[in-house]
C-alpha positions in Angstrom: 153.9 26.6 138.4 153.0 28.3 134.9 154.7 31.5 134.0 153.3 33.6 131.1 155.9 35.3 128.7 153.7 38.8 128.6 154.1 39.4 132.4 157.9 38.6 132.5 158.4 40.9 129.7 157.8 43.6 132.1 160.9 43.0 133.6 164.3 44.7 132.2 166.8 42.1 130.4 169.2 43.2 133.1 166.6 42.0 136.1 166.3 38.7 134.3 169.9 37.8 133.4 171.3 39.0 136.8 171.9 36.5 139.3 174.9 34.6 141.2 176.9 32.1 138.7 179.7 30.2 139.6 182.0 27.7 137.9 183.7 24.4 139.2 186.1 22.8 136.9 188.3 19.3 137.5 191.2 18.3 135.5 193.6 15.4 135.7 197.5 16.3 136.0 199.1 14.4 132.8 202.5 13.9 132.1 204.1 14.7 128.5 203.7 11.1 127.4 199.6 11.0 128.5 200.3 9.2 131.8 198.7 10.3 134.7 201.0 12.4 137.0 201.4 10.9 140.3 203.3 13.6 142.2 201.3 15.1 145.1 199.2 18.3 144.8 201.2 21.1 143.9 202.8 23.0 146.9 202.3 26.3 145.2 198.3 25.9 145.9 199.1 25.5 149.6 196.4 23.6 152.1 194.0 22.1 149.9 191.5 22.3 152.7 192.0 26.2 152.9 192.4 27.3 149.7 189.1 28.5 148.2 189.9 28.7 144.6 192.2 25.7 143.8 191.9 22.4 145.6 191.8 18.6 144.6 188.7 16.5 143.7 189.3 12.8 144.3 192.8 12.4 143.7 196.1 14.2 144.4 196.5 14.3 140.7 193.0 15.8 139.9 192.9 19.8 140.5 189.6 21.5 140.9 189.2 25.1 140.2 186.2 27.0 142.2 185.3 30.5 141.3 183.4 32.9 143.8 180.0 33.8 142.8 179.4 36.6 140.4 176.6 38.8 139.2 177.2 38.2 135.4 178.0 35.1 133.4 180.7 37.0 131.4 182.3 38.1 135.1 182.3 34.3 136.3 183.8 33.3 132.7 186.4 35.7 132.9 187.5 35.0 136.3 187.7 31.3 135.9 189.6 31.8 132.7 192.1 33.7 134.4 192.1 31.1 137.3 192.7 28.3 135.0 195.8 30.4 133.2 197.3 30.6 136.6 196.9 27.2 137.4 198.1 25.7 134.2 201.0 28.1 134.4 202.3 27.3 137.7 202.0 23.5 137.7 205.4 21.7 137.0 206.6 22.3 133.5 206.6 18.7 132.7 202.8 18.5 133.5 199.7 19.5 131.4 196.1 20.0 132.9 194.3 17.0 130.7 191.5 18.5 128.6 189.3 15.4 128.6 186.7 14.4 130.7 187.8 10.8 130.1 191.1 10.2 131.9 194.6 10.0 130.5 196.7 6.9 130.7 195.8 5.3 134.2 198.2 3.2 136.3 196.9 0.4 138.1 194.3 1.3 141.0 196.8 0.7 143.8 199.1 3.2 142.3 196.2 6.0 141.8 196.9 8.7 144.5 193.7 9.3 146.4 193.7 13.0 147.7 195.5 13.4 151.2 194.7 15.7 154.0 195.9 16.7 157.2 194.1 15.4 160.4 191.3 18.5 159.8 190.4 16.5 156.5 190.2 12.9 157.8 187.0 12.7 157.0 187.3 13.9 153.5 190.1 10.9 153.0 187.9 8.5 154.5 184.8 9.5 152.2 187.0 9.0 149.4 188.4 5.6 150.5 184.6 4.3 150.6 183.9 5.9 147.1 186.9 4.1 145.8 185.9 0.9 147.0 182.1 1.2 145.8 182.7 2.6 142.5 186.3 1.9 141.6 189.3 4.2 141.6 189.4 4.8 137.8 185.9 5.9 137.8 186.8 8.6 140.3 189.4 9.9 137.5 186.4 11.1 135.4 186.2 15.0 135.4 183.9 17.8 134.2 182.3 20.9 134.5 179.7 22.2 137.2 177.7 25.4 136.8 176.1 27.3 139.7 173.2 29.3 139.0 170.5 31.2 140.8 168.4 34.4 140.2 168.6 37.2 142.3 166.4 37.5 145.5 164.8 40.7 144.2 164.1 39.1 140.9 162.2 36.2 142.6 160.5 38.4 145.3 159.0 40.4 142.2 157.9 37.2 140.6 156.8 35.9 144.1 154.1 38.7 144.1 153.1 38.3 140.7 152.6 34.9 140.4 151.7 33.4 143.7 151.7 36.2 146.6 150.1 33.4 149.0 153.3 31.7 149.2 156.3 32.6 151.1 159.2 33.8 149.9 161.2 30.6 150.6 158.5 28.4 149.2 158.0 30.2 146.2 161.9 30.3 145.6 161.8 26.5 146.2 159.3 26.2 143.5 161.2 27.9 141.0 164.2 25.9 141.3 162.2 22.7 141.7 160.6 23.4 138.3 164.0 24.3 136.7 165.3 21.0 138.2 162.3 19.0 136.9 162.6 20.5 133.4 166.3 20.3 133.1 166.3 16.6 133.9 163.6 16.2 131.1 165.6 18.2 128.7 169.5 17.8 129.7 170.0 15.4 126.8 170.2 18.4 124.6 173.0 20.0 126.7 175.0 16.3 126.4 174.5 16.5 122.7 175.5 20.2 122.3 178.6 20.2 124.7 179.4 16.4 124.9 183.3 15.9 123.9 184.2 12.5 125.4 184.3 10.0 122.7 187.5 8.0 123.5 189.0 6.3 126.3 192.5 4.4 126.6 192.8 0.9 127.3 193.6 1.4 130.9 190.4 2.8 131.6 187.4 0.9 132.5 186.2 -2.2 130.8 182.4 -1.1 130.3 183.4 2.0 128.7 185.7 0.3 126.5 182.9 -2.2 125.5 180.8 0.7 124.1 183.6 1.6 121.9 183.3 0.8 118.2 186.9 1.6 116.8 190.4 1.4 118.0 192.9 4.0 117.0 196.1 1.9 116.8 197.8 3.5 119.6 195.9 1.7 122.8 192.9 3.6 122.7 189.3 3.3 121.7 186.5 5.5 120.2 182.9 5.7 119.6 181.6 6.8 116.2 178.1 7.0 117.8 177.7 9.2 120.6 179.1 12.6 122.1 179.5 11.8 125.8 180.9 8.8 127.6 181.2 10.6 130.7 177.5 11.2 130.7 176.9 7.4 129.5 176.0 4.3 131.1 179.8 3.7 131.8 180.2 7.1 133.2 180.1 8.3 136.9 176.5 7.1 138.1 175.0 5.8 141.4 175.1 2.0 141.2 171.2 1.5 141.0 168.9 4.4 139.5 167.5 6.6 142.2 164.9 8.8 141.5 163.9 11.3 144.3 160.9 13.8 144.2 161.4 17.2 143.0 157.6 17.9 143.7 158.7 19.5 147.0 161.9 20.2 149.1 160.2 17.9 151.8 159.5 15.1 149.8 162.9 15.4 147.9 164.6 15.3 151.6 162.4 12.4 152.5 163.5 10.3 149.5 167.1 10.8 149.8 167.0 10.1 153.5 165.2 6.7 152.6 168.0 6.0 150.0 170.6 6.4 152.8 168.7 4.7 155.4 168.6 1.5 152.7 172.1 1.8 152.1 172.0 2.7 148.7 174.1 5.6 149.2 176.2 7.0 152.2 174.9 10.8 152.4 172.9 13.0 150.0 176.5 14.1 148.3 176.7 10.6 147.0 173.4 11.3 144.9 174.8 11.6 141.4 172.4 13.4 139.3 172.2 16.1 136.4 171.3 18.5 138.5 171.6 19.3 142.4 169.4 21.4 144.8 172.1 23.4 147.0 171.4 24.5 150.3 172.5 27.4 152.7 174.7 24.9 154.7 176.4 22.2 152.8 178.0 20.4 155.8 174.1 19.7 156.8 172.5 19.2 153.3 169.2 17.9 153.9 168.5 19.5 157.1 169.4 23.0 155.4 167.5 22.2 152.3 164.5 21.7 154.6 165.0 24.7 157.1 166.3 27.6 154.7 165.2 26.2 151.2 167.2 25.9 147.9 169.7 28.7 147.5 170.8 27.8 144.0 171.1 25.0 141.6 174.1 23.3 140.4 174.4 21.9 136.7 176.7 18.7 136.4 176.3 18.0 132.6 179.3 19.7 130.9 182.3 18.0 129.6 185.6 19.4 129.5 185.9 21.2 126.3 189.5 20.7 124.5 189.2 23.3 122.0 189.6 26.5 124.2 192.5 27.0 126.6 190.2 26.8 129.9 188.1 23.9 128.8 184.9 25.9 128.4 183.6 28.0 125.7 181.8 31.5 126.6 178.7 31.3 124.3 178.0 27.8 125.5 177.6 29.3 129.2 175.5 32.0 127.7 173.2 29.4 126.1 173.0 27.3 129.4 171.8 30.6 130.9 169.1 31.1 128.5 168.3 27.3 128.4 167.7 27.4 132.4 165.5 30.5 132.1 163.4 28.8 129.5 163.3 25.7 131.9 161.5 28.2 134.4 158.9 29.1 131.9 158.4 26.0 129.8 155.0 24.2 131.1 155.4 20.6 132.2 153.4 17.6 131.0 151.8 15.3 133.4 153.7 12.3 132.4 154.2 10.2 135.5 157.2 8.0 134.6 159.3 11.3 133.4 162.2 10.5 135.4 162.7 7.2 134.0 162.5 8.6 130.6 164.6 11.4 131.3 167.3 8.7 132.3 166.8 6.8 129.1 167.2 10.0 126.9 170.3 11.0 128.5 172.1 8.0 128.2 170.8 7.3 124.8 171.9 10.8 123.7 175.5 10.3 125.4 176.1 6.9 123.8 174.1 7.1 120.4 173.1 10.7 119.3 174.9 10.5 116.1 173.2 7.1 115.3 170.3 8.5 112.9 168.1 5.5 114.0 168.3 6.8 117.5 165.1 7.6 118.8 164.3 9.8 122.2 161.1 9.0 124.4 158.9 12.1 124.8 155.9 11.5 127.2 155.8 8.0 125.9 156.2 8.5 122.2 159.2 8.5 120.1 160.5 11.3 118.7 164.1 12.1 116.7 166.6 14.3 118.5 167.1 16.7 115.8 162.9 17.2 115.6 163.0 17.8 119.3 165.9 20.0 119.7 164.7 22.1 116.9 161.6 22.6 118.8 163.5 23.5 122.1 165.7 25.9 120.3 163.0 27.8 118.4 160.9 28.2 121.2 164.0 29.6 122.9 164.3 32.0 120.2 160.7 33.2 120.8 161.4 33.5 124.6 164.5 35.7 123.7 162.8 37.9 121.2 159.8 38.6 123.5 162.2 39.4 126.8 164.8 41.2 124.8 167.6 38.6 126.4 170.4 36.6 124.4 172.2 36.8 121.1 170.2 35.2 118.4 173.8 34.1 116.9 174.1 32.0 120.0 170.8 29.8 119.1 171.5 30.0 115.6 175.0 28.4 116.2 173.3 25.7 118.4 171.0 25.0 115.5 173.6 24.4 113.4 175.0 21.8 115.7 171.7 20.1 115.7 171.2 20.2 112.0 175.0 19.1 111.3 176.7 16.6 113.9 179.9 17.5 112.2 180.0 20.8 114.0 179.6 19.2 117.4 182.7 19.2 119.7 182.4 15.3 120.0 182.5 14.8 116.1 185.3 17.5 115.9 187.5 15.7 118.6 186.7 12.2 117.1 188.2 13.4 113.8 191.5 14.3 115.8 191.5 10.7 117.4 191.1 9.0 114.2 193.9 11.0 112.7 196.6 11.0 115.7 194.8 8.7 118.4 193.4 9.7 121.7 196.2 10.3 123.9 198.6 11.8 121.3 195.5 14.0 120.0 194.8 15.2 123.8 198.4 15.6 124.8 198.8 18.1 122.0 195.9 19.9 122.7 196.4 20.1 126.4 200.3 21.2 125.6 198.9 23.9 123.3 196.5 25.1 126.1 199.2 25.3 128.5 201.4 27.7 126.2 198.2 29.6 125.2 197.3 30.1 129.1 201.4 31.1 129.6 201.1 33.6 126.9 197.9 35.0 127.9 199.3 36.0 131.3 202.2 37.6 129.8 199.9 39.7 127.5 197.3 40.4 130.1 195.6 43.7 130.2 197.4 46.3 132.5 194.2 47.6 133.5 193.4 44.0 135.1 197.1 43.8 136.9 195.0 44.4 140.3 192.4 41.6 139.6 195.7 39.4 138.9 197.2 40.3 142.0 193.9 39.7 143.8 193.6 36.0 142.6 197.6 35.6 142.9 197.3 36.3 146.6 193.8 34.2 147.2 195.1 31.0 145.4 198.8 30.7 145.6 201.2 30.7 148.8 203.8 32.3 146.8 204.2 34.1 143.1 203.4 31.2 140.8 204.6 32.6 137.5 206.4 35.7 136.2 203.6 37.9 135.1 
């Protein structure tokens, strides 16, 4: 499915940029000494199965913040920032949210607390036990950021009439999100480079990650000078074997994933770990819902936690990601057959070696430098934004600067802190400062937002968590 900019330019910027956007953010709770907190999920958040905004991921020590969907990126970001402030201010005084995707100091596996549930959540606990046995407990402690993205149905219906009126709306919507997914998988190495910030790990983490590090901080941790994101590296959270489902059609995707389950490669569809997920109407019956109801939205799973902002995420990165996904919809595709295998190699090579000038990406079977390919992409995005009247050129220029000068990337910036203070101390200082900033943000909240604050206090907490 090809889309030309000329016909798209007839839509207003508001129509193109409107959609449904949500953020899911995981973080460990750490003690002042950088060790994992082993206390239960804070009671202030109530029942983790019933709280729609604050729950746990794999571990009792791993908080997950989930925003509702919003019509704009800014609304989603502002709400997420507020929720993260509330959570950081309400956990115990001697604990901090760990602002890194790679874990803090971990105990032995037997002491890592798996999330506990009431009888109602017995299946969730059993699922986590199986994951722990299969992948190891320490891998489960890797945390990250997920971004949920969709266009408005009204916009897609108009596109449907223009580009392929012979398809039903559901068929056309599937085609749009499948194309975005394919192109995103081909190009997600750029997001890894631009936003990656997991360059170090403590000796208590997994050996396969420690073996990829080329430096030692002198305080029990190791770091890499070569790559920006070991969460996305070969030692990150991956399936035990490479799995490449078809993204040509929903039926093909469902058939392939069903085959993976039948072969015992994965226990269910949610165990397929990819950089992008196709999301259904009914998550409890994922494959059947995809087949019957179509793709409702996509989930981007590439982003590392960013330690340099109090909520672990930066607004202009989210705006760039939105533009990037629009570009993925528009960008034409090659017919190179082994594109998924190639994309997977590019993903891991970028995560592990993007700062190595000798590293080469593979584009349709041909070697290319990261700077060359990244420059082409961002320059094409500049052209798209100019024609469609969307985006801020300053955001794209900032990304170009990160491409031309790796020292400006989050990974390189954090690496300098690790070299200076050591991994654990550097991130503990950041985490303490981010908690202090969140508390001050709540004290200084705009009075015009007091109703919004009360709304989320009531939704996320069983009691008033902080004096605001």
